[in-house]
OpenMM code with the backbone's topology and positions (N, CA, C; nanometers):
from openmm import Vec3, app, unit

residues = "MET GLN LYS HIS ILE LEU PHE GLY LEU LYS ILE LEU LEU ALA ILE LEU VAL GLY VAL THR ILE ILE LEU GLY PHE VAL TYR THR GLY PHE TYR PHE GLY TYR GLN ALA GLY ALA ASP LYS ALA TRP SER LEU ALA GLY GLN ALA ILE ASP GLU THR GLY VAL PHE PRO ASP GLY GLU GLU ALA ALA PHE ASN LEU LYS GLY GLU ILE THR LYS ILE ASP VAL ALA ASN LYS LYS ILE TYR PHE ASN ALA GLU GLN PRO SER GLN ASN PRO LEU ALA PRO ARG ALA PRO VAL GLU ARG VAL ALA SER LEU ASP LYS ASN TYR SER ILE ILE LYS VAL ILE GLU LYS SER ALA ASP GLN LEU ALA ALA GLU GLU LEU ALA TYR GLU LYS ASN ARG GLU ALA ALA ARG GLN ALA GLY THR GLU THR PRO LEU ARG GLN LYS THR PHE THR GLU MET VAL TYR PRO LEU GLU SER LEU ASN VAL GLY ASP LYS ILE THR VAL SER SER GLU ALA ASP ILE TYR TRP SER GLU SER PHE ILE ALA LYS GLU ILE ARG VAL TYR".split()
positions = [
    Vec3(-2.6844, -0.3408, 7.2268),
    Vec3(-2.7172, -0.2730, 7.1041),
    Vec3(-2.5901, -0.2321, 7.0286),
    Vec3(-2.4930, -0.1772, 7.1043),
    Vec3(-2.3680, -0.1385, 7.0407),
    Vec3(-2.2950, -0.2593, 6.9821),
    Vec3(-2.3063, -0.3736, 7.0506),
    Vec3(-2.2428, -0.4947, 7.0008),
    Vec3(-2.3047, -0.5364, 6.8682),
    Vec3(-2.4349, -0.5217, 6.8574),
    Vec3(-2.5032, -0.5594, 6.7340),
    Vec3(-2.4623, -0.4664, 6.6181),
    Vec3(-2.4503, -0.3362, 6.6523),
    Vec3(-2.4089, -0.2394, 6.5488),
    Vec3(-2.2648, -0.2670, 6.5075),
    Vec3(-2.1784, -0.2886, 6.6064),
    Vec3(-2.0384, -0.3176, 6.5778),
    Vec3(-2.0256, -0.4476, 6.4987),
    Vec3(-2.1032, -0.5492, 6.5375),
    Vec3(-2.1018, -0.6766, 6.4655),
    Vec3(-2.1526, -0.6576, 6.3218),
    Vec3(-2.2563, -0.5764, 6.3028),
    Vec3(-2.3110, -0.5473, 6.1694),
    Vec3(-2.2093, -0.4747, 6.0821),
    Vec3(-2.1352, -0.3788, 6.1444),
    Vec3(-2.0305, -0.3065, 6.0696),
    Vec3(-1.9175, -0.4016, 6.0285),
    Vec3(-1.8814, -0.4948, 6.1180),
    Vec3(-1.7761, -0.5912, 6.0848),
    Vec3(-1.8198, -0.6796, 5.9678),
    Vec3(-1.9458, -0.7225, 5.9708),
    Vec3(-1.9976, -0.8069, 5.8629),
    Vec3(-2.0002, -0.7277, 5.7329),
    Vec3(-2.0475, -0.6009, 5.7414),
    Vec3(-2.0519, -0.5154, 5.6214),
    Vec3(-1.9118, -0.4939, 5.5670),
    Vec3(-1.8156, -0.4676, 5.6556),
    Vec3(-1.6762, -0.4491, 5.6129),
    Vec3(-1.6215, -0.5769, 5.5497),
    Vec3(-1.6517, -0.6921, 5.6051),
    Vec3(-1.6059, -0.8197, 5.5498),
    Vec3(-1.6671, -0.8431, 5.4121),
    Vec3(-1.7957, -0.8086, 5.3992),
    Vec3(-1.8610, -0.8243, 5.2682),
    Vec3(-1.7969, -0.7316, 5.1658),
    Vec3(-1.7721, -0.6055, 5.2033),
    Vec3(-1.7084, -0.5107, 5.1109),
    Vec3(-1.5674, -0.5558, 5.0718),
    Vec3(-1.4901, -0.6038, 5.1658),
    Vec3(-1.3552, -0.6545, 5.1360),
    Vec3(-1.3650, -0.7752, 5.0442),
    Vec3(-1.4590, -0.8645, 5.0725),
    Vec3(-1.4768, -0.9834, 4.9883),
    Vec3(-1.5186, -0.9465, 4.8465),
    Vec3(-1.6128, -0.8524, 4.8342),
    Vec3(-1.6563, -0.8085, 4.7008),
    Vec3(-1.5409, -0.7419, 4.6272),
    Vec3(-1.4630, -0.6595, 4.6963),
    Vec3(-1.3477, -0.5930, 4.6353),
    Vec3(-1.2460, -0.6957, 4.5858),
    Vec3(-1.2202, -0.7969, 4.6669),
    Vec3(-1.1252, -0.9014, 4.6261),
    Vec3(-1.1783, -0.9774, 4.5043),
    Vec3(-1.3053, -1.0117, 4.5060),
    Vec3(-1.3652, -1.0844, 4.3934),
    Vec3(-1.3602, -0.9987, 4.2665),
    Vec3(-1.3974, -0.8693, 4.2779),
    Vec3(-1.3910, -0.7792, 4.1622),
    Vec3(-1.2475, -0.7636, 4.1115),
    Vec3(-1.1514, -0.7613, 4.2040),
    Vec3(-1.0105, -0.7537, 4.1644),
    Vec3(-0.9696, -0.8747, 4.0819),
    Vec3(-1.0112, -0.9942, 4.1277),
    Vec3(-0.9808, -1.1159, 4.0522),
    Vec3(-1.0501, -1.1151, 3.9150),
    Vec3(-1.1754, -1.0736, 3.9135),
    Vec3(-1.2496, -1.0690, 3.7876),
    Vec3(-1.1843, -0.9707, 3.6912),
    Vec3(-1.1504, -0.8505, 3.7412),
    Vec3(-1.0873, -0.7500, 3.6557),
    Vec3(-0.9528, -0.7993, 3.6036),
    Vec3(-0.8718, -0.8542, 3.6932),
    Vec3(-0.7395, -0.9041, 3.6530),
    Vec3(-0.7534, -1.0159, 3.5503),
    Vec3(-0.8427, -1.1086, 3.5756),
    Vec3(-0.8629, -1.2185, 3.4809),
    Vec3(-0.9145, -1.1679, 3.3471),
    Vec3(-1.0088, -1.0730, 3.3522),
    Vec3(-1.0617, -1.0171, 3.2272),
    Vec3(-0.9530, -0.9431, 3.1507),
    Vec3(-0.8751, -0.8598, 3.2230),
    Vec3(-0.7716, -0.7801, 3.1563),
    Vec3(-0.6676, -0.8710, 3.0911),
    Vec3(-0.6153, -0.9664, 3.1671),
    Vec3(-0.5132, -1.0533, 3.1096),
    Vec3(-0.5709, -1.1433, 3.0014),
    Vec3(-0.6923, -1.1880, 3.0182),
    Vec3(-0.7582, -1.2676, 2.9142),
    Vec3(-0.7832, -1.1847, 2.7896),
    Vec3(-0.8283, -1.0620, 2.8089),
    Vec3(-0.8515, -0.9721, 2.6952),
    Vec3(-0.7200, -0.9428, 2.6243),
    Vec3(-0.6158, -0.9120, 2.7026),
    Vec3(-0.4853, -0.8790, 2.6434),
    Vec3(-0.4303, -0.9980, 2.5659),
    Vec3(-0.4427, -1.1174, 2.6215),
    Vec3(-0.3952, -1.2373, 2.5523),
    Vec3(-0.4759, -1.2583, 2.4242),
    Vec3(-0.6076, -1.2367, 2.4328),
    Vec3(-0.6912, -1.2513, 2.3140),
    Vec3(-0.6578, -1.1480, 2.2083),
    Vec3(-0.6346, -1.0227, 2.2503),
    Vec3(-0.5998, -0.9170, 2.1554),
    Vec3(-0.4651, -0.9470, 2.0899),
    Vec3(-0.3674, -0.9894, 2.1692),
    Vec3(-0.2364, -1.0246, 2.1134),
    Vec3(-0.2484, -1.1391, 2.0133),
    Vec3(-0.3277, -1.2377, 2.0468),
    Vec3(-0.3469, -1.3528, 1.9576),
    Vec3(-0.4162, -1.3082, 1.8288),
    Vec3(-0.5162, -1.2210, 1.8412),
    Vec3(-0.5880, -1.1720, 1.7228),
    Vec3(-0.4945, -1.0936, 1.6316),
    Vec3(-0.4132, -1.0024, 1.6883),
    Vec3(-0.3191, -0.9258, 1.6058),
    Vec3(-0.2163, -1.0175, 1.5412),
    Vec3(-0.1724, -1.1191, 1.6146),
    Vec3(-0.0761, -1.2139, 1.5602),
    Vec3(-0.1372, -1.2897, 1.4417),
    Vec3(-0.2623, -1.3359, 1.4576),
    Vec3(-0.3287, -1.4079, 1.3490),
    Vec3(-0.3559, -1.3163, 1.2302),
    Vec3(-0.3936, -1.1908, 1.2578),
    Vec3(-0.4188, -1.0960, 1.1487),
    Vec3(-0.2894, -1.0685, 1.0717),
    Vec3(-0.1803, -1.0490, 1.1436),
    Vec3(-0.0511, -1.0273, 1.0773),
    Vec3(-0.0087, -1.1473, 0.9949),
    Vec3(-0.0315, -1.2660, 1.0476),
    Vec3(0.0023, -1.3883, 0.9753),
    Vec3(-0.0837, -1.4009, 0.8497),
    Vec3(-0.2130, -1.3696, 0.8605),
    Vec3(-0.3020, -1.3766, 0.7441),
    Vec3(-0.2593, -1.2762, 0.6375),
    Vec3(-0.2202, -1.1572, 0.6794),
    Vec3(-0.1741, -1.0556, 0.5838),
    Vec3(-0.0461, -1.1021, 0.5153),
    Vec3(0.0461, -1.1573, 0.5933),
    Vec3(0.1718, -1.2065, 0.5353),
    Vec3(0.1466, -1.3171, 0.4332),
    Vec3(0.0501, -1.4036, 0.4610),
    Vec3(0.0222, -1.5163, 0.3712),
    Vec3(-0.0426, -1.4719, 0.2404),
    Vec3(-0.1107, -1.3568, 0.2406),
    Vec3(-0.1739, -1.3103, 0.1172),
    Vec3(-0.0710, -1.2667, 0.0150),
    Vec3(0.0429, -1.2164, 0.0619),
    Vec3(0.1451, -1.1681, -0.0305),
    Vec3(0.1124, -1.0322, -0.0880),
    Vec3(0.0070, -0.9676, -0.0391),
    Vec3(-0.0309, -0.8355, -0.0903),
    Vec3(0.0727, -0.7314, -0.0510),
    Vec3(0.1202, -0.7390, 0.0716),
    Vec3(0.2187, -0.6439, 0.1204),
    Vec3(0.3564, -0.7091, 0.1174),
    Vec3(0.4526, -0.6479, 0.0492),
    Vec3(0.5854, -0.7087, 0.0458),
    Vec3(0.6556, -0.6922, 0.1794),
    Vec3(0.7356, -0.7926, 0.2142),
    Vec3(0.8187, -0.7801, 0.3333),
    Vec3(0.9247, -0.6749, 0.3064),
    Vec3(0.9785, -0.6176, 0.4126),
    Vec3(1.0825, -0.5168, 0.3968),
    Vec3(1.2055, -0.5736, 0.3285),
    Vec3(1.2234, -0.7052, 0.3356),
    Vec3(1.3408, -0.7660, 0.2763),
    Vec3(1.3219, -0.7980, 0.1285),
    Vec3(1.1969, -0.7935, 0.0799),
    Vec3(1.1734, -0.8219, -0.0607),
    Vec3(1.2127, -0.7014, -0.1450),
    Vec3(1.2532, -0.7281, -0.2649),
    Vec3(1.2976, -0.6207, -0.3535),
    Vec3(1.1786, -0.5477, -0.4134),
    Vec3(1.1957, -0.4171, -0.4322),
    Vec3(1.0965, -0.3352, -0.5015),
    Vec3(1.1708, -0.2576, -0.6095),
    Vec3(1.1323, -0.2772, -0.7328),
    Vec3(1.2015, -0.2139, -0.8438),
    Vec3(1.1239, -0.0952, -0.9014),
    Vec3(1.0037, -0.0687, -0.8482),
    Vec3(0.9202, 0.0420, -0.8932),
    Vec3(0.8728, 0.1222, -0.7728),
    Vec3(0.8678, 0.2542, -0.7893),
    Vec3(0.8120, 0.3415, -0.6869),
    Vec3(0.7162, 0.4386, -0.7523),
    Vec3(0.6028, 0.4623, -0.6885),
    Vec3(0.5065, 0.5602, -0.7378),
    Vec3(0.5203, 0.6872, -0.6556),
    Vec3(0.4990, 0.7999, -0.7212),
    Vec3(0.5068, 0.9251, -0.6480),
    Vec3(0.4639, 1.0431, -0.7316),
    Vec3(0.4917, 1.1614, -0.6776),
    Vec3(0.4562, 1.2865, -0.7432),
    Vec3(0.5816, 1.3726, -0.7541),
    Vec3(0.6065, 1.4279, -0.8732),
    Vec3(0.7269, 1.5077, -0.8975),
    Vec3(0.7220, 1.6357, -0.8158),
    Vec3(0.8336, 1.6664, -0.7457),
    Vec3(0.8439, 1.7908, -0.6692),
    Vec3(0.9434, 1.8876, -0.7319),
    Vec3(1.0407, 1.8336, -0.8077),
    Vec3(1.1427, 1.9198, -0.8686),
    Vec3(1.2057, 1.8440, -0.9849),
    Vec3(1.2424, 1.9175, -1.0905),
    Vec3(1.3071, 1.8561, -1.2075),
    Vec3(1.4364, 1.9318, -1.2352),
    Vec3(1.5477, 1.8595, -1.2426),
    Vec3(1.6776, 1.9178, -1.2769),
    Vec3(1.7155, 1.8631, -1.4142),
    Vec3(1.6790, 1.9367, -1.5192),
    Vec3(1.7011, 1.8906, -1.6564),
    Vec3(1.8495, 1.8819, -1.6870),
    Vec3(1.9298, 1.9796, -1.6414),
    Vec3(2.0730, 1.9827, -1.6718),
    Vec3(2.1446, 1.8584, -1.6195),
    Vec3(2.1117, 1.8141, -1.4984),
    Vec3(2.1776, 1.6980, -1.4388),
    Vec3(2.0972, 1.5698, -1.4557),
    Vec3(1.9861, 1.5779, -1.5265),
    Vec3(1.8977, 1.4639, -1.5508),
    Vec3(1.8589, 1.3947, -1.4199),
    Vec3(1.7984, 1.4755, -1.3297),
    Vec3(1.7512, 1.4231, -1.2015),
    Vec3(1.6063, 1.4651, -1.1816),
    Vec3(1.5310, 1.3749, -1.1233),
    Vec3(1.3917, 1.4022, -1.0902),
    Vec3(1.3739, 1.3787, -0.9408),
    Vec3(1.3214, 1.4796, -0.8729),
    Vec3(1.2921, 1.4694, -0.7309),
    Vec3(1.1420, 1.4426, -0.7187),
    Vec3(1.1072, 1.3427, -0.6386),
    Vec3(0.9659, 1.3097, -0.6244),
    Vec3(0.9378, 1.2558, -0.4849),
    Vec3(0.8123, 1.2701, -0.4423),
    Vec3(0.7693, 1.2169, -0.3133),
    Vec3(0.7135, 1.0769, -0.3344),
    Vec3(0.7598, 0.9835, -0.2542),
    Vec3(0.7098, 0.8462, -0.2576),
    Vec3(0.6849, 0.8039, -0.1135),
    Vec3(0.6099, 0.6946, -0.0958),
    Vec3(0.5801, 0.6469, 0.0392),
    Vec3(0.7082, 0.6134, 0.1149),
    Vec3(0.7056, 0.6443, 0.2422),
    Vec3(0.8168, 0.6110, 0.3299),
    Vec3(0.8242, 0.4601, 0.3453),
    Vec3(0.9423, 0.4002, 0.3333),
    Vec3(0.9519, 0.2554, 0.3503),
    Vec3(0.9246, 0.2155, 0.4949),
    Vec3(0.8616, 0.0992, 0.5118),
    Vec3(0.8297, 0.0503, 0.6453),
    Vec3(0.8188, -0.1013, 0.6419),
    Vec3(0.8528, -0.1628, 0.7530),
    Vec3(0.8366, -0.3074, 0.7627),
    Vec3(0.6964, -0.3438, 0.8096),
    Vec3(0.6207, -0.2439, 0.8578),
    Vec3(0.4846, -0.2668, 0.9052),
    Vec3(0.3865, -0.2195, 0.7983),
    Vec3(0.3172, -0.3097, 0.7307),
    Vec3(0.2278, -0.2686, 0.6223),
    Vec3(0.1063, -0.1906, 0.6697),
    Vec3(0.0736, -0.1971, 0.7986),
    Vec3(-0.0430, -0.1271, 0.8501),
    Vec3(-0.0087, 0.0105, 0.9062),
    Vec3(0.1195, 0.0421, 0.9170),
    Vec3(0.1598, 0.1707, 0.9734),
    Vec3(0.1347, 0.2833, 0.8730),
    Vec3(0.0897, 0.3983, 0.9220),
    Vec3(0.0738, 0.5118, 0.8297),
    Vec3(0.2108, 0.5596, 0.7826),
    Vec3(0.2174, 0.5989, 0.6570),
    Vec3(0.3468, 0.6388, 0.6011),
    Vec3(0.3361, 0.7758, 0.5371),
    Vec3(0.4231, 0.8633, 0.5796),
    Vec3(0.4296, 0.9971, 0.5211),
    Vec3(0.5188, 0.9908, 0.3967),
    Vec3(0.4968, 1.0809, 0.3005),
    Vec3(0.5833, 1.0792, 0.1818),
    Vec3(0.7259, 1.1237, 0.2154),
    Vec3(0.8208, 1.0638, 0.1446),
    Vec3(0.9628, 1.0966, 0.1599),
    Vec3(1.0155, 1.1367, 0.0229),
    Vec3(1.0994, 1.2400, 0.0193),
    Vec3(1.1533, 1.2827, -0.1106),
    Vec3(1.2627, 1.1861, -0.1554),
    Vec3(1.2546, 1.1440, -0.2782),
    Vec3(1.3535, 1.0551, -0.3394),
    Vec3(1.4105, 1.1259, -0.4612),
    Vec3(1.5298, 1.0853, -0.5017),
    Vec3(1.5955, 1.1447, -0.6178),
    Vec3(1.6270, 1.0343, -0.7170),
    Vec3(1.5740, 1.0503, -0.8389),
    Vec3(1.6010, 0.9539, -0.9453),
    Vec3(1.6949, 1.0189, -1.0455),
    Vec3(1.8169, 0.9666, -1.0549),
    Vec3(1.9105, 1.0098, -1.1585),
    Vec3(1.8839, 0.9235, -1.2801),
    Vec3(1.8736, 0.9856, -1.3959),
    Vec3(1.8362, 0.9104, -1.5149),
    Vec3(1.9565, 0.8412, -1.5768),
    Vec3(1.9402, 0.7153, -1.6109),
    Vec3(2.0408, 0.6344, -1.6785),
    Vec3(2.0626, 0.6901, -1.8191),
    Vec3(2.1771, 0.6607, -1.8804),
    Vec3(2.2023, 0.7123, -2.0158),
    Vec3(2.1028, 0.6568, -2.1175),
    Vec3(2.0456, 0.5407, -2.0911),
    Vec3(1.9465, 0.4809, -2.1819),
    Vec3(1.8054, 0.4888, -2.1247),
    Vec3(1.7771, 0.5937, -2.0512),
    Vec3(1.6468, 0.6051, -1.9862),
    Vec3(1.5355, 0.6267, -2.0884),
    Vec3(1.4130, 0.5995, -2.0439),
    Vec3(1.2972, 0.6295, -2.1279),
    Vec3(1.1874, 0.6866, -2.0399),
    Vec3(1.1171, 0.7829, -2.0927),
    Vec3(1.0020, 0.8412, -2.0253),
    Vec3(0.8816, 0.8118, -2.1131),
    Vec3(0.7820, 0.7486, -2.0550),
    Vec3(0.6636, 0.7079, -2.1312),
    Vec3(0.5409, 0.7757, -2.0709),
    Vec3(0.4686, 0.8454, -2.1535),
    Vec3(0.3435, 0.9099, -2.1116),
    Vec3(0.2293, 0.8122, -2.1389),
    Vec3(0.1494, 0.7840, -2.0372),
    Vec3(0.0353, 0.6943, -2.0502),
    Vec3(-0.0897, 0.7823, -2.0628),
    Vec3(-0.1599, 0.7672, -2.1747),
    Vec3(-0.2771, 0.8505, -2.2028),
    Vec3(-0.3993, 0.7607, -2.2143),
    Vec3(-0.5030, 0.7950, -2.1377),
    Vec3(-0.6276, 0.7185, -2.1443),
    Vec3(-0.6978, 0.7452, -2.2762),
    Vec3(-0.7560, 0.6416, -2.3338),
    Vec3(-0.8312, 0.6579, -2.4577),
    Vec3(-0.9682, 0.7169, -2.4260),
    Vec3(-1.0224, 0.7881, -2.5235),
    Vec3(-1.1549, 0.8472, -2.5045),
    Vec3(-1.2619, 0.7377, -2.5144),
    Vec3(-1.3813, 0.7714, -2.4703),
    Vec3(-1.4924, 0.6758, -2.4742),
    Vec3(-1.5242, 0.6365, -2.6187),
    Vec3(-1.5136, 0.7313, -2.7126),
    Vec3(-1.5400, 0.7012, -2.8537),
    Vec3(-1.4370, 0.6024, -2.9096),
    Vec3(-1.3098, 0.6253, -2.8762),
    Vec3(-1.2050, 0.5338, -2.9221),
    Vec3(-1.2273, 0.3930, -2.8660),
    Vec3(-1.2591, 0.3877, -2.7379),
    Vec3(-1.2815, 0.2570, -2.6748),
    Vec3(-1.4011, 0.1849, -2.7364),
    Vec3(-1.5083, 0.2594, -2.7654),
    Vec3(-1.6271, 0.1974, -2.8255),
    Vec3(-1.5948, 0.1436, -2.9648),
    Vec3(-1.5203, 0.2215, -3.0447),
    Vec3(-1.4840, 0.1771, -3.1796),
    Vec3(-1.3934, 0.0540, -3.1732),
    Vec3(-1.2966, 0.0535, -3.0822),
    Vec3(-1.2060, -0.0610, -3.0687),
    Vec3(-1.2799, -0.1848, -3.0175),
    Vec3(-1.3758, -0.1649, -2.9281),
    Vec3(-1.4534, -0.2780, -2.8767),
    Vec3(-1.5372, -0.3405, -2.9881),
    Vec3(-1.5949, -0.2573, -3.0727),
    Vec3(-1.6748, -0.3067, -3.1854),
    Vec3(-1.5871, -0.3868, -3.2821),
    Vec3(-1.4683, -0.3326, -3.3142),
    Vec3(-1.3754, -0.4028, -3.4029),
    Vec3(-1.3283, -0.5339, -3.3381),
    Vec3(-1.3046, -0.5315, -3.2074),
    Vec3(-1.2611, -0.6522, -3.1366),
    Vec3(-1.3685, -0.7606, -3.1447),
    Vec3(-1.4931, -0.7229, -3.1220),
    Vec3(-1.6024, -0.8206, -3.1267),
    Vec3(-1.6143, -0.8827, -3.2665),
    Vec3(-1.5989, -0.8006, -3.3712),
    Vec3(-1.6044, -0.8537, -3.5080),
    Vec3(-1.4895, -0.9507, -3.5325),
    Vec3(-1.3688, -0.9127, -3.4938),
    Vec3(-1.2511, -0.9988, -3.5125),
    Vec3(-1.2624, -1.1269, -3.4305),
    Vec3(-1.3168, -1.1165, -3.3112),
    Vec3(-1.3312, -1.2343, -3.2264),
    Vec3(-1.4320, -1.3329, -3.2871),
    Vec3(-1.5423, -1.2796, -3.3388),
    Vec3(-1.6441, -1.3651, -3.4007),
    Vec3(-1.5879, -1.4326, -3.5262),
    Vec3(-1.5119, -1.3553, -3.6067),
    Vec3(-1.4510, -1.4111, -3.7280),
    Vec3(-1.3500, -1.5199, -3.6911),
    Vec3(-1.2709, -1.4967, -3.5863),
    Vec3(-1.1724, -1.5961, -3.5422),
    Vec3(-1.2422, -1.7210, -3.4901),
    Vec3(-1.3527, -1.7033, -3.4192),
    Vec3(-1.4261, -1.8183, -3.3660),
    Vec3(-1.4827, -1.9032, -3.4799),
    Vec3(-1.5365, -1.8369, -3.5828),
    Vec3(-1.5935, -1.9103, -3.6966),
    Vec3(-1.4850, -1.9790, -3.7786),
    Vec3(-1.3681, -1.9164, -3.7886),
    Vec3(-1.2581, -1.9752, -3.8650),
    Vec3(-1.1834, -2.0811, -3.7843),
    Vec3(-1.2118, -2.0874, -3.6533),
    Vec3(-1.1444, -2.1865, -3.5689),
    Vec3(-1.0025, -2.1464, -3.5348),
    Vec3(-0.9702, -2.0199, -3.5436),
    Vec3(-0.8358, -1.9731, -3.5088),
    Vec3(-0.8367, -1.9107, -3.3696),
    Vec3(-0.7193, -1.8698, -3.3260),
    Vec3(-0.7037, -1.8128, -3.1926),
    Vec3(-0.7723, -1.6764, -3.1845),
    Vec3(-0.8372, -1.6504, -3.0717),
    Vec3(-0.9064, -1.5234, -3.0501),
    Vec3(-0.8040, -1.4117, -3.0336),
    Vec3(-0.8248, -1.2972, -3.0992),
    Vec3(-0.7297, -1.1861, -3.0850),
    Vec3(-0.7340, -1.1273, -2.9437),
    Vec3(-0.6253, -1.0618, -2.9075),
    Vec3(-0.6178, -1.0003, -2.7746),
    Vec3(-0.7010, -0.8719, -2.7716),
    Vec3(-0.7593, -0.8438, -2.6574),
    Vec3(-0.8366, -0.7215, -2.6386),
    Vec3(-0.7402, -0.6021, -2.6359),
    Vec3(-0.7843, -0.4902, -2.6894),
    Vec3(-0.7015, -0.3702, -2.6942),
    Vec3(-0.6869, -0.3078, -2.5557),
    Vec3(-0.5778, -0.2347, -2.5341),
    Vec3(-0.5550, -0.1650, -2.4080),
    Vec3(-0.6457, -0.0427, -2.4001),
    Vec3(-0.6740, -0.0003, -2.2780),
    Vec3(-0.7596, 0.1170, -2.2574),
    Vec3(-0.6788, 0.2469, -2.2545),
    Vec3(-0.5513, 0.2364, -2.2898),
    Vec3(-0.4656, 0.3548, -2.2906),
    Vec3(-0.3655, 0.3435, -2.4044),
    Vec3(-0.3037, 0.4556, -2.4384),
    Vec3(-0.1953, 0.4553, -2.5362),
    Vec3(-0.0693, 0.5032, -2.4660),
    Vec3(0.0435, 0.4654, -2.5187),
    Vec3(0.1717, 0.5057, -2.4625),
    Vec3(0.2507, 0.5810, -2.5679),
    Vec3(0.3180, 0.6874, -2.5256),
    Vec3(0.4041, 0.7602, -2.6178),
    Vec3(0.5307, 0.8021, -2.5451),
    Vec3(0.6411, 0.8084, -2.6197),
    Vec3(0.7682, 0.8517, -2.5619),
    Vec3(0.7563, 1.0007, -2.5326),
    Vec3(0.8092, 1.0403, -2.4195),
    Vec3(0.7901, 1.1753, -2.3670),
    Vec3(0.9277, 1.2343, -2.3362),
    Vec3(0.9585, 1.3559, -2.3762),
    Vec3(1.0888, 1.4147, -2.3440),
    Vec3(1.0960, 1.4617, -2.1984),
    Vec3(1.2131, 1.4616, -2.1416),
    Vec3(1.2342, 1.5040, -2.0034),
    Vec3(1.1855, 1.6473, -1.9821),
    Vec3(1.2061, 1.7315, -2.0808),
    Vec3(1.1684, 1.8721, -2.0693),
    Vec3(1.0171, 1.8911, -2.0580),
    Vec3(0.9396, 1.7925, -2.0957),
    Vec3(0.7935, 1.8040, -2.0917),
    Vec3(0.7331, 1.7648, -1.9570),
    Vec3(0.8153, 1.7112, -1.8676),
    Vec3(0.7643, 1.6763, -1.7350),
    Vec3(0.7327, 1.8034, -1.6567),
    Vec3(0.6349, 1.7936, -1.5687),
    Vec3(0.5949, 1.9080, -1.4874),
    Vec3(0.5929, 1.8693, -1.3404),
    Vec3(0.6175, 1.9676, -1.2547),
    Vec3(0.6044, 1.9447, -1.1114),
    Vec3(0.4579, 1.9117, -1.0837),
    Vec3(0.4354, 1.8074, -1.0049),
    Vec3(0.2993, 1.7640, -0.9738),
    Vec3(0.2537, 1.6449, -1.0556),
    Vec3(0.3290, 1.6085, -1.1624),
    Vec3(0.2933, 1.4906, -1.2419),
    Vec3(0.3046, 1.3648, -1.1557),
    Vec3(0.2120, 1.2725, -1.1734),
    Vec3(0.2156, 1.1429, -1.1055),
    Vec3(0.3016, 1.0491, -1.1895),
    Vec3(0.3982, 0.9829, -1.1259),
    Vec3(0.4926, 0.8987, -1.1999),
    Vec3(0.5130, 0.7651, -1.1291),
    Vec3(0.5624, 0.6693, -1.2062),
    Vec3(0.6153, 0.5435, -1.1537),
    Vec3(0.7572, 0.5332, -1.2059),
    Vec3(0.8518, 0.5215, -1.1155),
    Vec3(0.9932, 0.5159, -1.1501),
    Vec3(1.0407, 0.3725, -1.1369),
    Vec3(1.1105, 0.3214, -1.2383),
    Vec3(1.1607, 0.1842, -1.2377),
    Vec3(1.3128, 0.1841, -1.2441),
    Vec3(1.3720, 0.0861, -1.1800),
    Vec3(1.5167, 0.0714, -1.1788),
    Vec3(1.5525, -0.0756, -1.1901),
    Vec3(1.6765, -0.1031, -1.2218),
    Vec3(1.7232, -0.2415, -1.2275),
    Vec3(1.7635, -0.2925, -1.0896),
    Vec3(1.7808, -0.2004, -0.9942),
    Vec3(1.8213, -0.2377, -0.8583),
    Vec3(1.7025, -0.2228, -0.7635),
    Vec3(1.7150, -0.2822, -0.6464),
    Vec3(1.6119, -0.2682, -0.5431),
    Vec3(1.6162, -0.1245, -0.4911),
    Vec3(1.5069, -0.0517, -0.5062),
    Vec3(1.5050, 0.0901, -0.4686),
    Vec3(1.4108, 0.1181, -0.3511),
    Vec3(1.3594, 0.0137, -0.2864),
    Vec3(1.2618, 0.0323, -0.1805),
    Vec3(1.3161, 0.1185, -0.0665),
    Vec3(1.4388, 0.0934, -0.0252),
    Vec3(1.4970, 0.1665, 0.0870),
    Vec3(1.5858, 0.2830, 0.0417),
    Vec3(1.6092, 0.2978, -0.0871),
    Vec3(1.7011, 0.4003, -0.1369),
    Vec3(1.6343, 0.5367, -0.1460),
    Vec3(1.7094, 0.6398, -0.1076),
    Vec3(1.6597, 0.7763, -0.1242),
    Vec3(1.7043, 0.8340, -0.2576),
    Vec3(1.8131, 0.7826, -0.3127),
    Vec3(1.8565, 0.8246, -0.4459),
    Vec3(1.9047, 0.7006, -0.5203),
    Vec3(1.8757, 0.6974, -0.6499),
    Vec3(1.9062, 0.5782, -0.7289),
    Vec3(1.9069, 0.6163, -0.8762),
    Vec3(1.9481, 0.5201, -0.9595),
    Vec3(1.9507, 0.5409, -1.1049),
    Vec3(1.8257, 0.4774, -1.1637),
    Vec3(1.7503, 0.5573, -1.2391),
    Vec3(1.6240, 0.5107, -1.2977),
    Vec3(1.6431, 0.4721, -1.4431),
    Vec3(1.5753, 0.3641, -1.4834),
    Vec3(1.5777, 0.3192, -1.6232),
    Vec3(1.4552, 0.3689, -1.6990),
    Vec3(1.3405, 0.3725, -1.6301),
    Vec3(1.2161, 0.4094, -1.6970),
    Vec3(1.1279, 0.4905, -1.6031),
    Vec3(1.0616, 0.5881, -1.6611),
    Vec3(0.9638, 0.6680, -1.5865),
    Vec3(0.8357, 0.6680, -1.6656),
    Vec3(0.7278, 0.6311, -1.5986),
    Vec3(0.5952, 0.6329, -1.6611),
    Vec3(0.5173, 0.7481, -1.6003),
    Vec3(0.4622, 0.8333, -1.6855),
    Vec3(0.3883, 0.9514, -1.6426),
    Vec3(0.2402, 0.9254, -1.6641),
    Vec3(0.1593, 0.9575, -1.5633),
    Vec3(0.0145, 0.9329, -1.5723),
    Vec3(-0.0627, 1.0629, -1.5682),
] * unit.nanometer
topology = app.Topology()
chain = topology.addChain("A")
for resn in residues:
    res = topology.addResidue(resn, chain)
    for name in ("N", "CA", "C"):
        topology.addAtom(name, app.Element.getBySymbol(name[0]), res)
């Protein structure tokens, strides 16, 4: 009887060891297969993103930065603003970084103002009339009007918290301070 119990325990132990070994192989194969698949998927996703051209490479030039004004130094003609932190990974979260734009001697500040619904409706009506007249006369169709107006804005009129786009003649993507040619206020 003891031999049968001992033999049964040996068989049970062999089965448990065999199942453990099989599960180990299955887990290892699944993990490495999953990891290889995940790596391949991320690689293909990164390649697809790169091919779209939506996100610039870190080596490409950026001549415009968007941000929010944090400080204005009128005497020295400098604007401090927060803009996205530069990164080579387009999917990485980016905290704002303070940048300093020194204004060029020929700088311009342009305020972009949205047109009212009434203005847009009146311009759309005039555009449709002009387009129909051009079509009947066989001439070129006029261009559609912009949905905003632009006006030159003095530096003293800028406020902390204004949303801006700063433009420069040089690549400013990695620069923390640079010379700005144009600032657009929204």
